N, C-alpha and C positions, 0 to 999 in steps of 0.2 A: 583605575582606582589607585590612589597613592598608598604607600605602605602603612601610614598612620591610620587612614580611613579603613583600610582592609583589616588592621588589627582590631579596631573598634567594632566593626561589623562582625568579625569573627568572634569577638568576645561576647557580644550580645546573643549571637546564635548559640554559642557554646553554653552560656548560662541558661538560656531558655530550654535547651535540649539535654541538659545534665552532663555536659562534657567539661573537663577541666579547662581553665582559661589558658589558651596557647596562642603563640604568635602564628597567625595563619596567613597563607598566601590566598590570592583571590580564588584559586581553584579549590582550596580547602574549604573556603566559605561556601562555595557552590555545593561541594560534597555534602556538607551539613544540611543545607537547604533542601537538596535533592532527596537525600536518603535517610535523614533523621538518624535514628538509633542504629541503622544498618551501615552508616557511613564509615565506621571504623574498619569494616571488613571489605570495603569495595574500592576499586580504583576508578578514577574518573574516566568517563568515556571520551575518546578523542573526537574532535570535530570531523564531520563527514569528508571534507575535501582533503584533509591530512591523511586519512586512512586510505583513500584511493591512491594517493601518490606513493605511499609507502608499501602497500600490500599487493598492488596489481603487478603482473609479471610481463616481462618483455618476451615476444615470440622468438623462437629459434630461427624462423625463416619467414618469408613473406606469405601472404594468404590470398589465394585467388580461387574462389569457388567455381565449379563448372556449371552448377544450376542454382538459381536464386529465385525464391518466391517473394514477391512484393505484395504485402498485405495492406490494403488501403482502408482508411476509415470511412464511415458514412458521414457525409457533411450534413449540416443542418438543412441545407437546401434539399438534399436528397431525402432526408428524413421527412420533411414537411410534404414533399411530393408524394412519397409512399403513403403517408398518413391520410391524405385526402383523395388519392387516386381511387380507392375503393368506393368512395362516395360519388364517383363520376363527376368530380369538379374539373372545370377547365383551368387553364393557367391564369386567366383573368380572375376567376373566382378565388384562386389561391392568393393572388395579390391583394384582393380586398380583405380576405380573412386575416392575412398577416398584418395588414394595416390596422384592422380592428384590435389586434392584440398588441399593437405598438411595435411590431417588427417590420423591417424594411425588406421587401422582396429583392430590390436591386442590391442591397447590402449583402444578403445571403448568397445571391448569385455571384457577386464579386468574390466573396471568400471561397465559394465552391470552385470558381475558375482558377484562383490562385493555387488551391490545393491540387487541382487536376493538372495544371501546368507543371507544378513541382514534381508530381508523380511521373509525368511524361519525361521530364528531365532526368530523373533517376533511371528510368527504364532505358532511355536512349544511351545513357552513359554506360550502363551495364552491357548492352548489346554491342556497343562500339568496341568493347574489350573482348568480344567473342564469348560472352557469358549467356547461357540459355536462361530466359526469364519467363516466369508465369505471374501475371497480375491477378490477384485474388481479392474480391470484396470480403470484408470481415465476416459477413454472414455465410460465405462459402468456405471459410478456412476450417480445415479439419485435419485429422491425423494422416490422411493420405497425402495432403499437401506437405505436411511436416516430413514425412518419409521420403517424398520425392526430392526435396531441396537439400543442397549442401549447406546453404545458409539462408536465413530469412531476414528480410528488411521490413520493419514496421514503418509504414508511410502514413503518419498522422500525428498524434500527440502521445501523452503518457497513457491515456486510456487504451489506445490501440496497442501500445507496447505491452501493457499488462495482459491484454487478451492473447497476443501472439505468444508471450512467454508461458502462459498457463498451459498450453497444449504441447510445448516442447518438454518431453519428460526425461531426456538424457542430457548429459553435460558435454556432448561432443559436437553439438550443432550451434554455430554462432548466430546470435540475434543482434541486429543493428537497428537502432531507432533513428529515423529522420523526421524532423519536425516540418511538416508541409504547410503550416500556417503560423510562422513564428510570432506574428503580431497579435494573435489571439490565443496562443497556446504556450504554456511555460516550457514544457518539454524537458523536465529534469532528467528523464531517462534516455534522452536522444543525444545525437552528436551535437557539438556546438553549432549554433545557428548558421554561421557562415557557410557550412558544408551543405546546407539546403540548396544554395545557389551555386556552390562550387563542388558538386558531388564528384566530378572527375578527379579532383585533387585528393579527395578522401580515398577513392579507389586506388590511386597511385601509391598513397601511403600504405594502404593495406598490402598491396603487392610487394612493396619494398621492405615490409616489416617495420615501418615507422609508426608503431602504435603499441599499446599494452593490452593484454587480456585482463579483464576484470571478471572474476568469478563470483557472481552474486549468489549468496545463499538463499534458499527458498524453503517454504513450508510444505510438508506433506501431511495428508489427512487420512486417518483410519476411522471408519464408522462401524459400530456394532450396536446390538440391543434390539428393542422392539419398536414398531412404528417407523421403521426406516424406509425411506424412499431415496435410493442413491441416484435417481435420475434428476439432473439439475434443471433449473430454469435459467435461460440466458437472458440477463437483464440489459446487455449492451445495446442490442438493437431495439428493444421493446419500449424503454422508457415507461415502465409500467406504473400505474396508480396502485394503491394498496389493494383495491378490489380486484383489479386485473392480475396482480401478483398472486393473490390467494387463489384465484380461479385457475391460473396456470399451474400452481402446485396441485390443486385438486385433480386437474386433468391428467398430470403425470402420475399421480397416485392411482387413479382409476385404471390407467393403461398398465401400470405395474401389477395391479390386482388381477386384471384380465389375463396377463401373461402367467402369473403364478397360481391363480385360482384361490388366493388367500385374502383375508380381509386386511391383514397387515403383514408386511415383509418383516422377517426376523433374521438377523445375522448373528450367529452364535460366536463366531470368531471375527476379530477386527478385519475389515475389508479395506484395502488401500484404494482410494479414489483416483481416477485417471486425470488428475489435475494438480498443478503446483501453484503455490501462491508466491508472488514476487514481493508484494507489499504487506498485506495483512489479511487475517481472518477476523470477521466480526460475527459474534453470536448474540442474538437478542430477539425479543418479540418484534413481530412485523409492525405492530402499532407502537410508535415511539413513546406515546404517553402511558403505556402499560409497563409496569415493572417486570423485568426478566427474572425468573426464579430458576436456579440451577445449583448444582454442586460442582466444586472444583478441587482438583488435586494437582499440586505442583511438584514435579520431580519425584513422583511416587510417594509423596507425603500424605498425611491424613486428608480425608474428604471434608470440605467445609461448605455448609449451606450458605448461599448468598442470594440477595436480591439487589438488583442494580438497574442501571439504564443500558446494560449490555457489557460485553467483554470483547476487548480488542487484543489480538496477538500479532505482533509484527516482526519483520526482519530488519536488518540494518538498512536495507533499501527503503523499507516502509517507515523507518524511524523519522524520516524527513517529511512524511505525509500526514495521514490522519492521526497517527499516534502522537506526533509532535503537537498538533492542535488540541488534542485531548489533554495533554499534560503541561503545556506551556503556561507560564505566569505572565500576567499583564503588569505593567509598571505600577498601576494603581494599587494592585494587591501587594506588591513588594513594598511600596511606600507605607501602606497601612500597617504591614507586619513590622517594619523597622520602627515605626512610631510607637507601636505597642511595646516592642522590645526595649526601646530607649527609655520608656516610662517605667517598665518593670525592673530594669537593671540599674538605672541611674547612669549608664554610660553615655558619654558625649559622642553621638554619632551624627556626622554631617548628613543632612537629608537633602543635599543639593540634587538638582536634576541629573547631573553627571554621575553621581554615585548611584542613584536609583537605576539609571539606564545601564550602567556597567554590571551591577548585581543581577539585574533582570536578564541581560544578554548572556552572562556567564551561566546562569541557571538554565536558560533555554538551550544554549549551545550544547550543554552536557547531556541533553536528551537524545542527541543524534549520535549514532555509532556506525561503524564500518559496514558496508554491504557484504563484506566477506566474513564478518563475525559469525561464528557458528552457535549463536545463542538466540533464543526467542526473547521478546520483551512483551510482557502482558500488562494490560491496563484495565482496571475495573472502573467503569464510568459511573460516577455518582452512587457509590455503594450505600445501601440502607443498613445502618448498624443499630441493633436494639438487643433485647434479651434473647431473641430467637435467631436472628441473623447476624453474622459477623463478617469482618473483612480484615484479617490479620495483616495482609499486605495488599495495599491498593495497587501497587505496581512493582515490577521487578524482573530480573532475568531468570531464565529457566532453560533447561534442555528439553523438557517435555511437560506439556500441560494436558490434563484430561478433564473433560467437562461432561457431566451427566445432566441432560435437560429435564426440567420439571415445568416446562412452559406449555402454554395452550396453543399458541399460533406463532412459533418462532422459526427463524431461519439461520443458517450458517452461510454467510456470504463471503466469497473469495474475491479479493481485489475489487470489490464494488460492482462486479459484473456477472458472477455466477452464484446462484442461490440454491441451497439444499434445504429441504424441509428438516427441521430439527426440534421435534416435540417430545413430550414426556416419554422417557424410556430410552431415548437415543443417547449414545455415548460417542464422543469424538476424542480421539487421541491426536494431539498436535505436536509434531516433532520436526527435526531436520535430518537430512542424510547427505553425505558428501557427494553421492551420485546424482543428487538433484540440483547441484549448482548450475546456474545459467551462465553460459559463456558469452560475455559481451565485450565490446571494444571501447577503449579510451583513446581518443585522438586529441592532441593539443589544439587549442584554438588558433 
């Protein structure tokens, strides 16, 4: 965006939001669009890639673990086999059922073989270097595996990486993601794609210290109150429907009641859950069409009653994921806002496609912040505002967020894969701690 266009856009936004008319840089414009009346007291977030380059640290020496656990994803082919095996179906029956659903059996088998071959390549490369290896399916991955390993390799995509990270509770155990099907998986949290096929080169760089440590901040969760069931439901393997999801929670609740002999568990003091979130926490009703009712307190501030489509709280790592899509603006919306502003202020603002694209990109890029940033970023999805319910801040940074559930059938979901029952009377405290940082590796492409 040229300086003249930037000044005009800045002027229109300043007038609309009650700021004095100033000569503004493109970043200043984005600050106003992003944060409205809070803009004056906030610094713009740096883009994700810049933060990695500036804040990750060089190792003092090379790194060669003695024992490595390789945690592998469940491929779609394996999932479909497991799904129909209990019904006694043959491989031919599976082919026909997949064809009826518009899926290709041969295509699923091909992707499965690609993943399997890449896992074998990783394992052979490790063993060739004299490293002891355990290959673990994601359903078998537990705290015993974490304790055994000096380092853990996630062999899959971002979903597998999130699962692996969730059970590593200390900051002294490196976790490395390898994308085993780059054509079908984005792999934001994994090594650059070329190392999938050239994994021995990645190992040599680790041994020589030719990499950087990236300490990704994570979220910790404390639960307290009544109606608590701290036993989670694992969503990764199950791909549950809403009915199955609710049934799974009922089963874990019944098991908890049998153990304690009480109708509802009650935790008088905050209890730290044995899980960490690398991306985000989501709190909301299980049925997406039902409004979520809760109370929220940010940084020990006053409690505020809210109704919305749910609450997302993310890390810097997660700011590039769901949180980004919740908050990003489309070019169509930016264009319509600028048209209204142009009419209201009488300023001459060029509404060319180039200007609209640049304003949109600047706004959206500012939503992404460093994985090492020790702040939470909360987003209220579609808040309902009336004389009863308010939303003083639809989104913002915080050190701590407390949520008291007033929901009927709600869940607190960690990284899209682990679900905790979170109904009326339950209180969650969401925060960060330096000891929860996840030690990951950055290798140049």
